C-alpha positions in Angstrom: -0.1 0.3 0.2 1.7 3.3 -1.1 2.7 5.7 1.9 -0.1 8.4 2.3 1.1 11.7 0.8 1.8 14.5 3.1 1.4 18.2 1.8 3.7 20.4 3.1 2.4 23.4 6.0 2.5 26.0 3.3 0.8 24.4 0.4 -2.4 26.6 0.3 0.3 29.5 -0.3 2.0 27.7 -3.1 -0.9 26.8 -4.7 -2.2 30.3 -4.9 1.2 31.6 -6.1 1.1 28.7 -8.9 -2.6 29.6 -9.6 -1.3 33.5 -9.8 1.2 33.0 -11.8 -0.8 30.8 -14.4 -3.4 33.0 -14.6 -1.3 36.2 -15.1 0.9 33.8 -18.0 -2.8 32.8 -19.5 -5.0 35.5 -19.2 -2.9 38.8 -19.1 -5.0 40.4 -22.0 -8.1 40.1 -19.7 -6.6 41.3 -16.6 -8.2 44.6 -16.0 -6.5 47.3 -13.3 -9.1 45.8 -10.3 -7.7 42.3 -10.9 -4.3 44.0 -11.6 -4.5 45.7 -8.2 -5.7 42.9 -6.0 -2.6 40.5 -7.4 -0.4 43.2 -6.7 -1.7 43.8 -3.4 -1.8 40.6 -2.2 1.6 40.1 -2.9 2.7 43.2 -0.9 1.2 41.4 2.1 3.7 39.7 4.4 4.0 35.6 4.3 1.7 35.5 7.6 -0.9 37.8 5.9 -1.0 35.8 3.3 -1.1 32.3 4.9 -3.8 33.7 7.5 -6.5 34.8 4.4 -5.7 32.1 2.2 -6.7 29.5 5.4 -10.1 31.6 5.9 -10.3 31.3 2.1 -10.1 27.9 2.2 -12.9 27.3 4.9 -16.6 27.8 4.9 -18.2 31.0 5.5 -16.9 34.8 5.8 -16.8 35.2 9.5 -14.5 33.6 11.7 -12.7 33.8 15.3 -9.6 34.2 15.5 -9.6 31.1 18.3 -10.6 29.1 15.5 -7.4 30.3 12.8 -4.5 29.1 14.9 -2.1 27.3 12.4 1.1 26.0 13.1 2.7 28.0 9.8 1.2 31.7 10.8 4.2 32.6 13.5 2.6 36.1 14.2 -1.3 36.2 14.3 -2.2 39.1 15.7 0.1 41.4 13.2 -1.2 39.3 10.5 -4.8 40.2 11.2 -3.9 43.7 11.5 -2.2 44.1 8.4 -4.9 42.2 6.2 -7.5 45.0 7.8 -5.1 47.8 7.0 -5.0 46.6 3.4 -8.6 45.5 3.3 -8.5 42.0 2.8 -10.3 41.5 6.1 -12.6 43.5 8.5 -14.6 43.2 11.7 -17.9 42.3 11.2 -20.2 45.1 10.4 -22.3 44.8 7.5 -25.4 42.7 7.7 -24.1 40.0 5.5 -21.5 39.8 8.0 -23.9 39.4 11.0 -26.0 36.9 9.1 -23.2 34.6 8.2 -21.9 35.1 11.8 -25.4 33.9 13.1 -25.4 30.6 10.6 -22.2 29.7 11.5 -21.9 30.2 15.0 -22.0 27.3 17.5 -24.0 27.0 20.4 -21.3 28.0 22.9 -20.7 31.4 21.1 -24.5 32.0 20.8 -24.6 31.4 24.5 -22.4 34.0 25.0 -23.9 36.2 22.9 -26.7 35.7 24.6 -25.6 36.2 28.0 -24.0 39.6 26.8 -27.4 40.5 26.0 -28.8 39.5 29.2 -25.8 41.7 31.5 -26.3 44.7 29.2 -30.7 44.3 29.9 -31.5 43.9 26.0 -32.0 40.5 27.0 -34.6 39.8 30.2 -34.3 35.9 29.7 -32.0 33.1 29.0 -33.2 30.4 26.9 -32.9 26.7 28.3 -29.1 25.7 28.9 -30.1 22.5 26.7 -31.8 24.3 23.9 -30.5 23.6 20.3 -28.9 25.6 18.1 -32.3 26.9 16.3 -33.7 27.9 19.4 -30.5 30.1 20.6 -30.6 31.4 16.9 -34.2 32.8 17.1 -33.6 34.0 20.8 -30.4 36.5 19.2 -32.7 37.7 16.6 -35.7 38.7 18.7 -33.3 40.2 21.3 -31.7 42.0 18.1 -28.6 41.4 19.2 -26.7 40.9 16.4 -24.9 44.8 16.5 -20.8 45.0 15.5 -20.1 46.1 19.1 -22.0 43.6 21.0 -20.0 41.0 18.3 -16.8 43.0 19.7 -17.2 42.3 22.9 -18.2 38.4 22.6 -15.2 37.4 20.8 -12.4 38.4 18.2 -14.0 38.1 14.8 -12.6 38.9 11.3 -14.5 38.9 8.4 -13.3 37.9 4.7 -13.0 40.9 2.3 -11.5 41.2 -1.6 -12.8 37.9 -2.9 -14.9 39.6 -6.0 -11.6 40.3 -8.2 -10.7 36.8 -6.7 -13.9 35.4 -7.9 -13.3 36.5 -11.3 -9.7 35.2 -11.6 -11.0 31.8 -10.4 -14.0 31.7 -13.1 -11.4 32.6 -15.9 -8.9 29.3 -14.8 -11.8 27.1 -13.9 -14.6 28.6 -16.4 -17.2 28.2 -13.6 -17.5 29.8 -9.8 -15.2 28.6 -7.4 -14.4 29.4 -3.9 -11.0 28.3 -3.5 -8.3 26.2 -5.0 -9.6 23.0 -3.6 -8.7 21.2 -6.9 -4.8 21.8 -6.3 -5.0 20.3 -2.9 -7.1 17.5 -4.3 -4.4 17.0 -7.1 -1.4 16.9 -4.5 -3.5 15.0 -2.4 -3.6 12.4 -5.3 -7.3 12.3 -5.3 -7.7 13.7 -8.2 -5.8 12.9 -11.6 -4.6 15.4 -13.8 -3.2 15.4 -17.5 -3.3 12.0 -19.7 -5.2 13.3 -22.3 -2.6 14.8 -23.8 1.0 13.8 -25.2 1.9 17.1 -24.2 0.6 17.0 -20.9 1.8 18.5 -17.5 4.8 17.4 -16.1 5.2 17.4 -12.4 7.7 16.8 -10.3 7.4 13.9 -7.9 7.4 15.9 -4.3 4.3 16.8 -3.7 3.4 20.4 -3.4 6.8 21.5 -5.6 5.8 24.5 -8.1 8.3 24.2 -10.3 6.5 22.6 -12.8 6.9 22.6 -16.7 3.3 23.1 -17.4 1.8 22.8 -21.1 0.7 26.0 -22.9 -2.9 25.9 -22.3 -5.2 28.4 -24.6 -7.2 30.9 -22.9 -10.7 29.4 -22.5 -11.9 33.9 -23.5 -9.7 36.1 -25.4 -11.4 39.4 -25.2 -12.3 41.2 -22.0 -16.3 41.6 -23.2 -17.2 37.8 -24.0 -15.1 36.9 -20.5 -17.4 39.1 -18.2 -20.6 38.2 -20.1 -19.9 34.7 -19.3 -18.9 35.0 -15.5 -22.1 37.4 -15.2 -24.5 34.6 -16.5 -22.6 32.0 -14.3 -22.9 34.5 -10.7 -26.7 34.7 -12.2 -26.8 30.8 -12.0 -25.5 31.0 -8.5 -27.7 33.7 -7.3 -30.4 31.7 -8.6 -29.4 28.2 -7.1 -28.9 30.2 -3.6 -32.6 31.4 -4.1 -33.5 28.0 -4.6 -31.6 25.7 -2.1 -33.8 23.0 -2.5 -35.4 20.9 -5.1 -39.3 21.9 -4.4 -38.4 25.9 -3.3 -40.2 28.6 -5.1 -39.4 32.4 -5.7 -41.6 34.8 -3.9 -43.7 36.6 -6.2 -41.5 39.7 -5.2 -38.3 37.9 -6.1 -39.4 37.1 -9.5 -40.2 40.6 -10.1 -37.0 41.7 -9.1 -35.8 39.1 -10.9 -37.5 40.7 -14.3 -36.5 43.8 -13.8 -33.0 42.9 -13.5 -33.1 40.9 -16.6 -33.2 44.3 -18.6 -29.4 44.9 -17.5 -28.2 41.7 -18.5 -25.3 41.4 -20.5 -25.7 39.9 -24.2 -24.1 36.3 -24.4 -21.2 36.7 -26.7 -20.6 33.0 -27.3 -22.7 29.8 -27.3 -22.0 28.7 -24.0 -23.4 32.1 -22.7 -25.7 31.6 -24.9 -27.0 28.5 -23.1 -26.5 29.8 -20.1 -29.0 32.1 -20.6 -31.1 29.8 -21.9 -31.5 27.7 -18.8 -31.5 31.0 -16.6 -34.6 31.5 -18.7 -36.1 28.2 -18.6 -35.6 28.0 -14.9 -37.5 31.7 -13.8 -40.3 30.3 -16.4 -40.9 27.5 -14.3 -40.8 29.4 -11.3 -43.1 31.9 -12.8 -45.8 28.9 -13.8 -45.5 27.4 -9.8 -46.5 31.2 -8.5 -49.5 30.7 -11.7 -48.1 33.9 -13.1 -48.7 32.2 -17.1 -48.1 35.4 -18.9 -44.8 35.9 -17.0 -44.0 32.1 -17.5 -44.5 32.9 -21.6 -42.4 36.0 -21.4 -39.2 33.5 -20.0 -39.8 31.1 -22.3 -39.9 32.8 -25.2 -36.7 34.9 -24.3 -35.1 31.7 -23.7 -35.9 29.3 -26.2 -34.7 26.4 -27.1 -35.7 23.1 -25.6 -37.1 22.2 -23.1 -39.1 25.6 -22.8 -40.5 25.1 -26.0 -42.2 22.2 -24.6 -43.4 24.0 -21.3 -44.6 26.8 -23.9 -46.9 24.6 -25.7 -48.1 22.8 -23.2 -49.0 26.7 -21.6 -50.9 27.5 -24.9 -52.7 24.5 -25.3 -54.0 25.0 -21.6 -54.9 28.8 -22.6 -56.5 27.6 -25.6 -54.0 30.0 -28.3 -54.2 27.7 -31.0 -52.7 29.7 -33.6 -49.9 30.4 -31.5 -49.9 26.5 -30.4 -50.0 25.6 -34.7 -47.4 27.7 -35.4 -44.9 26.4 -32.5 -45.6 23.0 -33.1 -45.0 23.6 -37.2 -41.4 25.1 -35.8 -40.7 22.2 -33.8 -41.1 19.7 -36.1 -39.7 21.6 -39.2 -36.7 23.2 -37.1 -35.9 21.4 -33.9 -33.1 22.2 -31.8 -32.9 18.7 -30.6 -34.2 14.9 -31.0 -36.7 15.6 -28.3 -38.3 18.5 -29.3 -39.1 16.8 -33.0 -40.7 13.9 -31.7 -42.6 16.0 -28.7 -43.9 17.9 -31.1 -45.1 15.1 -33.4 -46.9 13.2 -30.5 -48.5 16.2 -29.3 -49.9 17.0 -32.8 -51.0 13.7 -33.5 -53.0 13.8 -30.0 -54.3 17.5 -30.3 -55.4 17.2 -33.8 -57.5 13.6 -33.1 -55.2 11.2 -34.8 -54.2 9.8 -31.5 -55.3 9.7 -27.9 -52.7 8.0 -26.4 -48.8 10.0 -25.9 -46.2 7.9 -27.5 -44.9 6.8 -24.5 -47.9 5.6 -22.8 -48.7 3.8 -26.1 -44.9 2.6 -26.0 -45.2 1.0 -22.6 -48.8 -0.7 -23.2 -48.0 -2.4 -26.4 -44.5 -3.8 -24.9 -43.4 -7.2 -24.6 -43.5 -8.4 -20.9 -40.4 -10.5 -19.6 -40.7 -12.5 -17.1 -37.8 -12.8 -15.0 -37.3 -14.4 -11.6 -37.6 -11.3 -8.6 -34.0 -12.8 -8.0 -33.0 -10.3 -9.9 -35.4 -7.3 -8.4 -32.7 -5.1 -7.6 -30.8 -5.6 -11.1 -33.1 -5.9 -13.5 -31.0 -5.3 -16.7 -28.7 -8.0 -15.2 -31.8 -10.4 -14.9 -32.6 -10.0 -18.9 -28.6 -10.1 -19.4 -28.8 -13.4 -17.8 -32.3 -14.8 -19.9 -30.9 -13.1 -23.3 -27.6 -15.1 -22.8 -29.6 -18.1 -21.9 -30.8 -18.0 -25.6 -27.4 -18.0 -27.1 -27.1 -14.2 -27.6 -23.8 -12.4 -26.7 -25.5 -9.4 -24.3 -23.7 -6.5 -22.5 -25.8 -3.7 -20.4 -24.1 -0.4 -21.6 -26.7 1.9 -22.0 -24.8 5.1 -22.7 -21.3 4.5 -22.3 -21.1 2.1 -25.8 -22.2 5.2 -27.8 -19.9 7.4 -25.8 -16.8 5.0 -25.8 -17.4 4.9 -29.7 -17.7 8.8 -29.7 -14.7 9.4 -27.8 -12.3 6.6 -29.2 -13.1 7.5 -32.9 -13.1 11.2 -32.7 -10.3 11.4 -29.8 -7.7 13.5 -32.0 -10.3 16.2 -32.5 -11.5 15.8 -28.4 -8.2 15.7 -26.6 -5.3 15.9 -29.5 -6.1 19.1 -31.3 -3.9 22.3 -31.2 -7.3 24.4 -30.8 -9.2 21.5 -28.4 -10.9 23.2 -25.9 -9.1 21.8 -22.6 -8.3 24.8 -20.8 -6.2 23.3 -17.5 -5.2 20.1 -16.4 -8.3 19.5 -14.5 -10.4 19.2 -17.5 -11.2 15.9 -18.8 -13.5 17.1 -21.5 -13.5 20.1 -24.2 -15.5 22.7 -22.4 -17.1 23.6 -26.1 -18.6 20.3 -26.8 -22.0 21.2 -25.0 -22.4 23.9 -27.5 -22.1 24.3 -31.7 -18.9 25.3 -31.5 -17.2 21.9 -31.2 -18.9 20.9 -34.6 -18.1 24.5 -35.5 -14.4 24.1 -35.0 -13.7 20.4 -36.2 -15.9 19.7 -38.5 -14.2 19.0 -41.5 -11.8 16.8 -39.2 -14.7 15.4 -37.6 -16.2 14.4 -41.2 -13.2 13.1 -41.9 -12.9 10.6 -39.0 -16.4 9.4 -39.5 -15.8 8.3 -43.0 -13.6 5.1 -41.1 -17.3 4.2 -40.6 -17.9 3.2 -44.1 -15.4 0.2 -44.0 -16.3 -1.7 -41.1 -12.7 -3.6 -41.0 -11.0 -0.6 -41.1 -13.2 1.0 -38.8 -12.7 -1.9 -36.2 -8.7 -2.1 -36.5 -9.0 2.0 -36.1 -11.2 1.6 -32.6 -8.8 -1.4 -31.6 -5.5 0.8 -32.2 -7.0 3.6 -30.7 -8.1 1.8 -27.2 -4.7 0.3 -26.8 -2.9 3.8 -27.1 -5.3 5.5 -24.9 -6.6 2.6 -22.3 -7.3 3.9 -19.2 -6.9 7.8 -20.1 -9.4 9.5 -17.7 -11.5 11.6 -19.3 -15.3 12.6 -18.8 -16.5 11.5 -21.8 -16.9 7.5 -21.1 -15.4 4.8 -18.7 -12.9 2.1 -19.5 -13.6 -1.7 -18.8 -11.7 -4.1 -19.8 -13.9 -5.7 -22.4 -15.2 -2.5 -23.6 -13.9 -3.6 -27.5 -15.8 -6.5 -27.9 -19.6 -4.7 -27.7 -18.0 -1.9 -29.5 -16.9 -3.8 -32.4 -19.9 -5.6 -32.7 -21.8 -2.4 -32.6 -19.5 -1.3 -35.7 -20.0 -4.7 -37.4 -24.0 -4.9 -37.1 -25.0 -1.3 -37.6 -26.9 -0.4 -40.6 -25.0 1.4 -43.3 -24.7 5.4 -42.4 -26.3 4.6 -39.0 -23.4 5.0 -36.4 -21.9 8.5 -38.7 -25.3 9.9 -38.0 -25.4 8.9 -34.2 -21.7 10.6 -33.8 -22.6 13.6 -35.9 -25.8 14.2 -33.9 -23.5 13.9 -30.7 -20.8 16.4 -32.4 -23.2 19.0 -32.9 -25.2 18.7 -29.8 -23.4 16.9 -27.2 -25.3 17.9 -24.0 -29.0 16.5 -26.1 -27.7 13.4 -27.4 -25.3 11.8 -25.1 -27.9 9.9 -23.0 -31.2 8.3 -22.9 -29.7 4.7 -25.1 -30.8 1.7 -24.8 -30.5 -0.7 -22.1 -28.8 -4.0 -23.7 -27.3 -4.6 -26.9 -27.9 -8.1 -28.1 -26.1 -9.8 -30.8 -25.0 -13.3 -32.4 -22.0 -14.6 -34.7 -19.3 -12.3 -33.2 -16.2 -13.2 -32.3 -15.4 -9.5 -30.8 -12.1 -9.0 -33.0 -13.5 -7.9 -35.8 -13.1 -11.2 -38.0 -16.6 -12.5 -37.7 -19.8 -10.4 -39.1 -22.1 -9.7 -37.2 -25.5 -11.3 -38.5 -28.1 -10.1 -35.8 -27.9 -6.9 -33.7 -30.8 -5.2 -31.7 -31.1 -3.0 -28.7 -33.6 -3.5 -25.5 -34.8 -1.0 -22.9 -35.5 -2.5 -20.0 -38.6 -1.4 -17.8 -38.7 -2.8 -14.2 -42.4 -2.5 -12.3 -42.7 1.5 -11.5 -40.3 2.4 -14.0 -41.0 5.2 -16.7 -39.9 6.1 -20.3 -38.2 9.4 -19.6 -38.2 11.7 -22.8 -34.6 11.1 -24.0 -35.0 7.3 -23.6 -37.9 7.7 -26.0 -35.9 10.1 -28.4 -33.6 7.5 -28.7 -35.4 4.6 -29.3 -37.5 6.6 -32.2 -34.3 8.0 -33.9 -32.5 4.5 -34.1 -35.3 3.0 -35.3 -35.6 6.1 -37.9 -31.7 4.9 -38.6 -32.8 1.2 -39.2 -31.5 -0.8 -35.9 -33.8 -3.3 -34.4 -35.0 -2.3 -31.0 -37.5 -3.4 -28.2 -38.6 -2.1 -25.0 -39.2 -5.1 -22.8 -41.3 -4.7 -19.1 -39.9 -7.1 -16.6 -42.8 -8.9 -14.8 -41.4 -10.5 -11.8 -41.6 -14.3 -11.3 -42.4 -16.2 -8.1 -40.2 -19.4 -8.1 -41.3 -21.7 -5.3 -38.4 -22.7 -5.0 -36.6 -19.4 -4.3 -35.6 -19.2 -0.7 -36.3 -15.9 1.6 -34.6 -15.3 4.3 -36.7 -13.2 6.9 -35.3 -10.9 8.9 -35.3 -8.5 12.2 -32.7 -7.0 13.8 -32.9 -4.6 16.8 -30.3 -2.4 17.5 -28.4 0.4 19.9 -29.6 2.8 17.8 -31.1 3.9 14.3 -27.7 4.4 12.3 -26.0 1.4 10.8 -23.0 3.0 10.2 -22.2 3.8 14.3 -25.0 1.8 15.9 -24.9 -1.7 16.5 -26.6 -5.1 16.7 -28.2 -6.2 20.1 -30.3 -9.1 18.4 -31.0 -11.0 15.5 -34.1 -13.0 14.4 -34.4 -15.3 10.8 -37.0 -17.3 9.7 -36.1 -19.3 6.0 -39.1 -19.9 3.8 -39.1 -22.2 1.0 -42.2 -23.6 -1.2 -43.9 -21.3 1.2 -43.5 -23.2 4.4 -40.9 -22.5 7.0 -37.7 -24.7 6.6 -34.8 -23.1 9.1 -34.8 -20.3 12.1 -31.9 -18.8 13.6 -32.1 -16.1 16.5 -29.7 -14.9 19.0 -28.8 -11.6 21.0 -25.8 -10.2 20.3 -23.4 -8.0 22.8 -23.1 -4.9 20.9 -20.1 -3.8 22.9 -21.1 -1.0 24.0 -24.0 0.3 26.3 -27.5 0.3 25.4 -29.6 3.5 25.7 -32.4 3.3 28.3 -35.3 4.2 25.7 -34.2 1.3 23.5 -34.2 -1.2 26.3 -37.4 0.4 27.1 -39.0 0.0 23.7 -37.3 -3.7 23.1 -36.5 -5.2 26.5 -33.3 -6.0 26.1 -31.0 -5.1 28.6 -27.1 -4.7 29.0 -27.2 -7.5 31.6 -29.3 -9.7 28.6 -26.1 -9.1 26.4 -23.1 -9.1 28.2 -22.6 -12.8 28.1 -23.9 -12.8 24.3 -21.3 -13.3 21.3 -20.2 -10.5 19.3 -21.3 -9.8 16.3 -17.8 -11.3 15.1 -18.5 -14.9 16.6 -21.5 -15.1 14.4 -20.8 -13.5 11.4 -19.4 -16.3 9.2 -22.7 -18.7 9.8 -25.0 -15.5 9.4 -23.3 -14.6 6.0 -23.5 -18.3 4.8 -27.2 -18.7 5.9 -27.9 -15.4 3.5 -26.1 -16.8 0.4 -28.7 -17.6 -2.4 -31.8 -16.3 -0.4 -33.7 -13.2 -0.7 -33.4 -10.7 2.0 -37.0 -9.7 3.2 -37.7 -7.2 6.0 -40.1 -4.7 7.2 -38.9 -1.7 6.2 -35.8 -3.4 4.7 -33.4 -0.7 4.2 -33.1 -0.3 7.7 -32.6 -4.3 8.8 -30.2 -4.9 5.4 -28.3 -2.2 6.3 -27.5 -3.0 9.9 -26.6 -6.3 9.1 -24.3 -5.3 5.7 -22.6 -2.8 7.9 -22.0 -5.3 10.5 -20.4 -8.2 8.4 -18.4 -5.5 6.7 -16.4 -4.9 9.6 -16.0 -8.8 10.0 -14.5 -8.6 6.4 -17.6 -10.2 4.2 -19.4 -8.4 1.7 -23.3 -9.1 1.5 -25.1 -8.5 -1.8 -28.3 -10.3 -1.9 -31.3 -8.9 -3.4 -33.9 -7.3 -1.2 -37.8 -7.1 -0.7 -39.7 -4.9 1.9 -43.0 -6.1 3.7 -43.4 -2.7 3.8 -43.5 -1.6 0.2 -45.3 -4.8 -1.0 -47.9 -4.3 1.4 -48.6 -1.2 0.2 -48.8 -2.3 -3.8 -50.9 -5.2 -2.5 -53.2 -4.3 0.4 -54.0 -1.0 -0.6 -56.0 1.5 1.8 -55.2 0.7 4.7 -54.6 2.9 7.8 -51.3 2.0 8.8 -48.5 -0.4 7.4 -46.6 -0.6 10.6 -45.7 -4.1 11.7 -48.1 -4.1 14.3 -51.3 -2.4 12.7 -50.8 -5.2 10.1 -50.7 -8.3 11.6 -53.6 -6.9 13.8 -55.4 -6.5 10.3 -54.8 -10.0 9.1 -54.9 -11.7 12.5 -51.1 -12.7 12.5 -49.6 -13.1 16.0 -47.5 -10.8 17.1 -46.7 -11.9 21.2 -43.0 -10.0 21.7 -43.2 -6.8 19.4 -39.9 -5.5 19.0 -38.0 -8.7 19.9 -36.0 -9.9 16.9 -37.6 -13.5 16.5 -41.1 -12.7 16.9 -41.2 -9.6 14.9 -39.2 -12.2 11.8 -41.5 -14.7 12.2 -44.7 -12.2 12.1 -43.0 -10.8 9.0 -42.5 -14.4 7.4 -46.3 -14.6 7.7 -47.2 -11.5 6.0 -45.1 -12.2 3.5 -47.1 -15.5 2.7 -49.9 -13.5 2.4 -48.2 -10.7 0.0 -47.0 -13.8 -1.9 -50.2 -15.2 -2.7 -51.6 -11.7 -3.9 -48.3 -11.4 -6.3 -48.8 -14.5 -8.0 -52.2 -13.7 -9.1 -51.1 -10.3 -10.2 -48.0 -12.2 -12.0 -50.6 -14.8 -13.6 -52.9 -12.1 -14.7 -50.5 -10.2 -16.4 -48.1 -12.5 -18.4 -51.3 -14.1 -19.6 -52.5 -10.5 -21.2 -49.1 -9.5 -22.7 -47.1 -10.9 -25.5 -43.6 -12.2 -24.0 -40.3 -10.9 -24.2 -38.3 -12.2 -27.5 -39.6 -11.0 -30.7 -41.3 -8.0 -30.5 -39.6 -5.0 -32.2 -40.1 -1.6 -31.8 -42.4 -0.7 -35.8 -42.8 2.9 -37.3 -46.4 2.5 -36.0 -45.0 3.6 -32.4 -45.9 0.0 -31.1 -44.1 -3.1 -30.3 -45.5 -5.9 -31.7 -45.2 -10.2 -30.5 
């Protein structure tokens, strides 16, 4: 095992010096007086002041207690802090944003100290309880209006980080995104993030971690003029501001916030490159969705029109239809079909037009799912349906792989490697980037179009294409990139794809990727099946087909539908299989319940295990034992379960029964009531003993909700009472496991009936192909 990398004490200082040197060399023409002044002032600081400022920069937040900024490399912290304040790189917390950040970051003791100070000065009538949580203390500070600069100064020695605006622009120039620190450099030198390796002239680095005498390649600048860079930076900041205003997935702007965004949009700069134009489109679409959520339909339409592109066009289409604005809807649908920005937009408009004009009452997705063939799989594969499908089709004599997007991305990456990574004007601007930055815009194809088309002609000669891909794979194998993932058998299905593809089809797919990688790099079918290929380009592929696998509850996403139809139109054979789980009566179920010292599998421990094994609908084995958790059992746990410290004192530790339990679980389906809890604990305990648990799981909570809908509660206690199942010692492991086993038998009766009905009403998997009529026939 290699020795861990030890970074020198001044690695922050070294990283920042390296960063400034590289920015000055790479972006000399884009640094205006503000940035030049910042660099000059920083270099004029004493080493200790620079160290202190960089340490603050590397931590979360902007307000810090000097007591928390004690580092061995800073010899005179008070003098460093004074110099930072004199030069404007730091200040005392006085602004509203500083005070808000202090409140957010302060720990309970710091909040308590401020409250006590407020009490002494008569600004607080009564202290909260000493046991109050942080949120209560924060609220007390706010209610008493104690967030005042003078009071904070009395409660401790605080320092606020300043002069980060110019730095953020420099970081943006270098990384192409909003960054707050140089953690990428630290991760590089720790060996966590590998860099280089994509180009022959990649960075040559000395072996000593943290050394700065590197001869780096002459990377190009990502921006060539100030207006383009500043416009891109402005939209990056807008994106960050919207993300901050919407911290959670379901967050919604207030009407006032949305109005403010609309008013400020008049000052947004004009995008001057394709990537910034794309950022603007995304921003407008996101604000349109916010307007929709607020019920402001006209505002939403304004934002969708302002952004343009897909998916804004889909939202606009649906709003026009909802509002009955037929003329605008027809014009939009016509545009989406005659001048689509992507396949998703084209197939969506085509499908919507058919339904609106009464040619079909079903969406293409619904029709596809209803007509899909049913693939009956043993429920042993419940957690890996694609692997179950692979097993099934390999038994039918196919060679099969579960590759999804990676197959197509590998073909794209290997065939176009010279344009992606080897061209002098490839848009890789530093060693941290593993994919050209212009790949998600039309600029990539515009810049390399002639060379790309020349590469695509290699596919006309299948034998030559196979030889080229083998050579590329050998030459570049293992090089980290953000296009595709390597694995040892990648070339076998890749060559089969080249051999079996319809003439011109692969070039068409890769051309779309090159023109619009963002929209054509995902959604490809799960499985590829083929026959009569030896994997080395020698034997012709006589049959090639792709299958999208959908387990119960899965849906077909828009990009998947577009890829299915797009590949079908190019002549590929495709099918969608709906998985239906089959109950093998010989299958063995291990029904388990555990009692524990708490609710976290990673830190709490098991105190009791109960296991009932079922096969052919009857019990075939049972196992039960107390476990010594080698720690105290909390009183409330003992009260709940009845298991005390004295009861487990002479019980075996988990390590003593790990081998036996692991063997008992092999070849079984792991069943529990809330299976994530029990499986998580058993897996964690086995992992501590060196065993890896990887078996299918079934949750009786989930299955009870599915097959017995409408019950008031799905707790084990309520379900056993509802069905008359005996449960004499609830919250003891074996009693709960035995009751769960009885519940499983009831569930399986319902499951068996549903499976018979589903299979008898649908075609079976195998021959059905996606046809021009958007159906799957058998």
